C-alpha positions in Angstrom: -14.0 -12.7 33.4 -11.2 -14.6 31.6 -12.2 -18.0 30.4 -10.5 -20.9 32.3 -9.5 -22.9 29.1 -7.5 -21.8 26.1 -9.7 -21.2 23.1 -9.1 -23.5 20.1 -8.7 -20.4 17.9 -5.4 -19.6 19.5 -3.9 -22.8 18.1 -4.4 -21.3 14.6 -1.9 -18.5 15.3 1.4 -19.2 13.7 2.5 -22.0 11.4 1.7 -19.8 8.4 2.5 -21.0 4.8 5.7 -20.0 2.9 5.2 -19.6 -0.8 7.6 -18.8 -3.6 7.3 -15.8 -5.9 7.3 -17.2 -9.4 5.7 -14.6 -11.7 7.7 -11.6 -10.8 11.4 -11.1 -11.8 13.5 -11.9 -8.8 16.9 -11.8 -10.6 19.1 -14.8 -9.8 17.4 -15.3 -6.4 14.5 -17.3 -5.1 12.1 -15.2 -3.1 9.7 -16.7 -0.6 6.9 -14.9 1.2 5.6 -16.0 4.6 1.8 -15.5 4.6 1.2 -13.9 8.0 -2.1 -12.8 6.5 -3.3 -16.3 7.2 -3.3 -15.8 10.9 -6.9 -15.8 12.3 -6.7 -12.0 13.0 -5.2 -11.4 9.5 -1.7 -10.3 10.4 1.7 -11.2 12.0 0.7 -9.2 15.1 -1.6 -12.0 16.3 1.6 -13.7 17.5 2.6 -10.9 19.8 -1.0 -10.2 20.8 -1.2 -13.7 22.3 2.4 -13.7 23.7 2.1 -10.3 25.4 -1.2 -11.0 27.1 -0.2 -14.5 28.3 3.1 -13.1 29.7 1.2 -10.4 31.6 -1.3 -13.0 32.9 1.6 -15.2 34.1 3.4 -12.5 36.0 0.3 -10.8 37.4 0.3 -7.5 35.5 -3.0 -8.4 33.9 -5.7 -9.5 36.4 -9.2 -10.9 35.8 -11.5 -8.0 34.8 -8.5 -5.9 33.7 -8.1 -3.5 30.8 -5.7 -4.0 28.0 -4.4 -0.7 26.6 -2.1 -0.2 23.6 -0.9 2.3 21.0 -1.2 0.6 17.6 -1.1 1.2 13.9 -4.0 -1.2 13.8 -2.7 -4.7 13.5 -1.3 -5.1 17.0 -4.6 -3.8 18.2 -6.4 -6.4 16.2 -4.2 -9.1 17.6 -4.7 -7.9 21.1 -8.5 -7.4 20.7 -8.8 -10.9 19.2 -7.1 -12.5 22.2 -8.2 -10.2 25.0 -11.8 -10.1 24.1 -12.0 -13.9 23.8 -10.4 -14.0 27.3 -12.9 -11.5 28.6 -10.8 -8.3 29.0 -11.8 -4.8 28.1 -9.6 -3.4 25.3 -8.7 0.3 24.8 -6.7 1.2 21.8 -5.1 4.5 20.6 -4.8 4.6 16.8 -3.3 7.3 14.5 -5.9 8.9 12.2 -4.1 7.8 9.0 -5.2 4.2 9.6 -7.6 2.6 7.2 -11.3 2.6 7.8 -11.4 -1.2 7.5 -8.9 -1.6 10.4 -10.9 0.7 12.7 -14.2 -0.9 11.9 -12.7 -4.4 12.5 -11.4 -3.2 15.9 -14.8 -1.9 16.9 -16.5 -5.1 15.7 -14.2 -7.0 18.1 -15.5 -4.8 20.9 -12.4 -2.7 21.3 -12.7 1.0 22.3 -10.9 3.1 19.8 -9.3 6.5 20.4 -8.3 8.2 17.2 -5.4 10.6 17.5 -3.1 12.8 15.4 -0.6 11.2 13.0 1.2 14.5 12.3 2.9 14.9 15.7 6.1 13.3 17.0 7.0 11.3 20.1 6.8 13.5 23.2 3.6 15.4 22.0 0.6 14.6 24.2 -1.4 13.6 21.2 1.3 11.2 19.9 -0.3 7.8 19.9 2.1 6.1 22.3 2.1 9.0 24.8 -1.7 9.1 24.6 -2.0 5.4 25.3 0.5 5.6 28.2 -1.6 8.4 29.7 -4.8 6.3 29.4 -3.2 3.3 31.0 -2.1 5.4 34.0 -5.7 6.8 34.4 -7.7 3.6 33.9 -8.1 1.3 37.0 -6.8 -2.2 36.4 -5.1 -1.2 33.1 -2.2 -3.1 31.6 -0.3 -1.1 29.1 0.9 -3.7 26.6 3.6 -1.3 25.2 4.7 -3.4 22.3 7.7 -1.0 21.7 9.3 -2.0 25.1 7.7 -5.3 25.8 10.2 -8.2 25.8 7.4 -10.7 25.0 7.2 -9.0 21.6 10.5 -10.2 20.1 10.4 -13.4 22.1 7.2 -14.4 20.2 9.2 -14.1 16.9 12.3 -15.8 18.3 10.3 -18.8 19.5 7.7 -19.1 16.7 8.2 -17.1 13.5 12.0 -17.7 13.2 12.0 -21.5 13.8 9.1 -21.9 11.4 11.0 -20.1 8.6 14.1 -22.1 9.3 12.2 -25.4 9.1 10.2 -24.4 6.0 13.4 -23.4 4.2 15.1 -26.7 4.9 17.8 -24.9 6.8 18.9 -23.2 3.5 18.4 -19.4 3.8 20.6 -16.5 2.9 18.6 -13.3 3.7 15.4 -12.0 5.3 13.8 -8.8 4.3 11.9 -7.2 7.1 10.2 -3.9 8.1 10.4 -2.3 11.5 7.5 -0.8 13.5 8.0 -1.9 17.1 11.0 -3.9 15.8 9.8 -7.1 17.5 10.0 -9.2 14.3 13.6 -8.1 13.4 14.9 -8.5 16.9 13.3 -11.9 17.5 14.5 -13.2 14.1 18.0 -11.8 14.7 18.3 -13.6 18.1 17.3 -16.9 16.6 19.4 -16.8 13.4 22.5 -15.6 15.3 22.5 -19.0 16.8 21.7 -21.2 13.8 22.9 -19.2 10.8 25.2 -16.3 11.8 26.0 -15.4 8.2 22.4 -14.7 7.3 21.8 -11.1 6.1 18.9 -9.0 7.2 17.6 -6.3 4.8 15.6 -3.4 6.1 12.6 -2.2 4.1 11.7 1.3 5.3 9.1 3.8 4.1 10.6 6.9 2.7 10.3 9.5 5.4 11.1 7.1 8.3 14.5 7.6 10.0 15.4 3.9 10.3 17.1 3.3 6.9 19.3 6.4 7.5 20.2 5.1 10.9 21.3 1.7 9.6 23.4 3.4 6.9 25.0 6.1 9.0 24.6 5.2 12.6 23.0 8.6 13.2 19.5 9.3 14.5 17.9 12.0 12.4 16.0 14.7 14.4 13.5 15.1 11.6 11.3 12.7 9.8 8.9 12.9 6.9 5.4 11.5 6.5 4.3 8.3 4.7 1.1 6.6 3.8 2.2 3.1 4.3 0.8 1.7 7.6 2.5 -0.3 10.3 6.2 0.2 9.6 8.7 3.1 9.7 9.4 5.2 12.8 10.6 8.7 13.8 12.6 7.2 16.7 14.6 4.1 17.4 12.5 1.5 19.3 14.0 0.4 22.6 13.9 -3.3 21.8 15.4 -2.9 18.3 18.4 -4.9 17.3 19.9 -3.8 14.0 23.1 -5.7 14.4 22.3 -8.2 11.6 21.0 -5.6 9.1 23.4 -5.4 6.1 21.4 -3.3 3.8 18.5 -0.8 4.1 16.2 0.5 1.4 14.0 3.6 1.6 10.9 2.9 -0.4 8.4 5.5 -1.5 4.7 5.2 -1.0 4.2 5.0 -4.8 6.6 2.1 -5.2 5.2 0.3 -2.1 1.6 0.5 -3.3 2.6 -0.4 -6.9 4.4 -3.5 -5.7 1.5 -4.6 -3.5 -0.9 -4.2 -6.4 1.6 -6.1 -8.6 1.7 -8.9 -6.1 -2.0 -9.3 -6.3 -2.2 -9.2 -10.1 0.8 -11.5 -10.7 0.8 -13.9 -7.8 -2.8 -13.6 -6.6 -1.6 -12.6 -3.1 -3.6 -9.8 -1.4 -1.3 -8.0 1.0 -1.3 -4.7 2.8 0.7 -1.5 2.3 3.7 -2.7 4.4 3.8 -5.9 2.3 4.3 -3.7 -0.7 7.3 -1.9 1.0 8.9 -5.3 1.9 8.3 -6.7 -1.6 9.8 -3.6 -3.2 13.0 -3.9 -1.0 13.2 -7.6 -1.6 13.0 -7.2 -5.3 15.7 -4.5 -5.3 17.9 -6.8 -3.2 17.3 -9.9 -5.2 17.9 -8.2 -8.6 21.2 -6.7 -7.3 22.7 -10.0 -6.5 25.2 -11.7 -8.8 24.9 -15.2 -7.3 21.7 -17.1 -6.4 20.4 -16.6 -2.9 17.4 -17.9 -1.0 15.5 -14.9 0.4 12.4 -14.7 2.7 10.1 -11.8 3.3 6.5 -11.4 4.7 3.0 -10.7 3.7 2.5 -8.9 6.9 -1.3 -8.6 6.8 -4.3 -9.1 4.6 -5.0 -6.5 1.9 -8.7 -6.7 2.7 -7.9 -3.9 5.3 -6.9 -1.6 2.5 -9.6 -2.0 -0.1 -10.7 1.7 0.5 -7.1 2.9 0.0 -4.4 0.9 -1.6 -6.7 -1.0 -3.9 -9.0 1.9 -4.6 -8.0 3.7 -7.8 -9.8 6.9 -6.8 -8.0 7.1 -3.5 -4.7 6.4 -5.1 -5.3 9.2 -7.6 -6.3 11.6 -4.9 -3.1 10.9 -3.1 -1.0 11.3 -6.2 0.1 7.7 -6.1 -1.5 6.6 -9.3 -1.1 8.7 -12.4 -3.7 9.2 -15.2 -3.6 11.1 -18.5 -3.5 14.9 -17.9 -5.5 17.3 -20.1 -4.2 20.6 -18.6 -7.6 21.9 -17.8 -10.5 21.4 -15.3 -10.8 17.8 -16.2 -7.6 17.2 -14.2 -9.4 18.3 -11.1 -12.3 15.9 -11.4 -11.9 13.2 -8.7 -14.2 10.7 -10.4 -14.2 10.8 -14.2 -17.2 9.7 -16.2 -15.1 8.6 -19.2 -13.2 6.2 -16.8 -16.4 4.7 -15.4 -15.8 6.1 -12.0 -18.9 8.3 -11.7 -21.8 7.0 -9.6 -25.0 8.1 -11.3 -28.7 7.3 -11.8 -31.0 7.3 -14.8 -34.2 9.4 -14.9 -36.1 6.1 -15.0 -34.6 5.0 -11.6 -36.6 5.4 -8.4 -35.7 7.8 -5.7 -35.0 4.8 -3.5 -32.3 3.7 -5.9 -30.8 7.2 -5.9 -30.9 7.3 -2.1 -29.2 4.0 -1.7 -26.4 5.0 -4.1 -25.9 8.4 -2.3 -25.8 6.6 1.1 -23.4 3.8 0.0 -21.0 6.3 -1.7 -21.4 9.1 0.9 -22.5 11.6 -1.9 -24.9 14.5 -1.7 -25.5 14.8 -5.4 -25.8 12.4 -8.3 -25.7 13.2 -12.0 -28.6 11.8 -14.0 -27.3 10.1 -17.2 -29.6 9.0 -20.0 -28.1 7.3 -23.0 -24.6 8.7 -22.1 -25.9 12.3 -21.9 -26.2 14.4 -18.8 -29.9 14.9 -18.3 -30.0 16.5 -14.9 -28.7 16.6 -11.3 -30.4 15.0 -8.3 -29.5 16.7 -5.0 -30.2 15.3 -1.5 -32.2 18.5 -0.7 -34.4 17.8 -3.8 -34.9 14.2 -2.6 -35.7 15.3 1.0 -38.3 17.8 -0.2 -40.0 15.2 -2.3 -40.3 12.5 0.3 -40.6 14.4 3.6 -44.4 14.8 3.4 -44.9 11.2 2.3 -42.2 8.5 2.4 -44.0 6.7 -0.4 -42.3 9.3 -2.6 -39.3 7.1 -2.6 -41.1 5.1 -5.2 -41.2 8.1 -7.5 -38.9 8.4 -10.5 -35.8 10.4 -10.5 -36.9 12.2 -13.7 -39.8 13.9 -11.8 -37.5 15.3 -9.1 -34.2 16.0 -10.7 -33.0 19.5 -11.6 -32.8 19.9 -15.4 -31.7 23.5 -15.5 -28.1 22.9 -14.8 -25.0 25.1 -15.1 -21.9 23.6 -16.6 -18.3 24.7 -17.0 -16.4 23.9 -20.1 -13.1 22.1 -19.6 -11.1 25.2 -20.4 -12.9 27.4 -17.9 -10.7 29.2 -15.4 -10.0 28.3 -11.8 -11.7 31.6 -10.8 -14.9 30.5 -12.6 -14.7 27.2 -10.8 -14.3 28.9 -7.4 -17.3 31.2 -8.2 -19.5 28.1 -8.9 -18.4 26.4 -5.7 -18.8 29.6 -3.7 -22.5 29.6 -4.7 -22.9 26.2 -3.1 -23.1 24.3 -6.3 -21.1 21.3 -7.5 -19.1 22.2 -10.7 -20.4 20.2 -13.6 -17.7 19.9 -16.3 -19.2 19.2 -19.8 -19.1 20.5 -23.3 -20.7 19.9 -26.6 -24.2 20.7 -27.7 -26.7 20.1 -24.9 -23.9 18.9 -22.7 -23.4 15.8 -24.8 -19.9 15.3 -23.4 -20.1 15.0 -19.7 -16.7 14.6 -17.9 -17.7 14.7 -14.2 -18.3 16.8 -11.1 -15.7 18.9 -9.2 -16.4 19.3 -5.5 -14.8 21.5 -2.9 -12.8 18.5 -1.8 -11.5 17.9 -5.4 -10.3 21.5 -5.5 -8.6 21.2 -2.1 -7.0 18.0 -3.3 -5.7 19.8 -6.4 -4.3 22.7 -4.3 -2.6 20.2 -1.9 -0.9 18.4 -4.8 0.5 21.7 -6.1 2.4 22.3 -2.8 6.2 22.4 -3.3 
């Protein structure tokens, strides 16, 4: 049942700091970032999570013992789960399958029920996350469909909290705001506030490449086709019903590569750990600031914390897999290796390690095989089937050494081996070990079926 008093945690939502970017070139402008990552749930969406639930309680749409249902890219779900679970409501969320593992685990840790759905279908498809959530809300007794894309409490939260905070923190001296659009609540709420206090203020749209919103701002036309993008939380393939683009003067389409590079730069240069959408906003803000010929005061947002993207945006291996981070190419099989030994990315064991150590490394990295490296040389391969065979009769076998269990008769492929030779190796159920030199003294890494699939995907036109 909902608690009778308002939890103290809710008082921590909002009033987030505003900090100036000082170590990145901003042209003649001053660029300030509002750290929405400092909200208790880690994102700007805490504001609307609280506002939408309290509005539904006030008008009776959400009753004691009710169910909060929403379609979310993750952060709105986290804001809703934070508020609703503390208040005692059941939370059911529909999340596209491109969302980061950290977000999904966080949602589940808060007690939310998560339904993963396809991220490759458009609005109107039964598996599109908003349509899916609306269907669940219709089916579940006592359900309240938050519907952030049409809920007036969404922009109202920004009009009454985010906007006046920015205005006060800037000392009533502000020329432009760079903002992204997902549900469009932030843009619409800020537009309503600043239309009253600073009508000349410019809004700048930061849009992921593939979204239709930047083109809509520039041409007034709604594209019938959209692309795909890896940035989470902003960009759309339709125009949200509550969107107000009347104050937007410029719009930038930002590629995933530029977004992720900017987010990583923000961390290295300013020490600010933001998410993927923050990278998009920063990229657009920097383009805008550097294009100005007179000084301007510009605000943008750190929309959420980068701790939700450690397995993606801040993971070099994932970035390379996605083609978002480039590394030196050799023109041979070494380019297919997902984790290169010479770059320190290979998880391995030594022959003197115990099988327990090997098992823990396999489990933590979700690997079925580990190379055994002694003094920089490939000494063998330890497969999970070898490990299971050794410990199944007696679990005390976990204390045995890797050297007594590993396979030492290993097949290797030279870097200049053909793709057909690679496929032949993989077809026999083996991981392809790429090495050369006498006695495999130069070990480069393993190629798995997933690595080959990744290579084929990257070669698509």
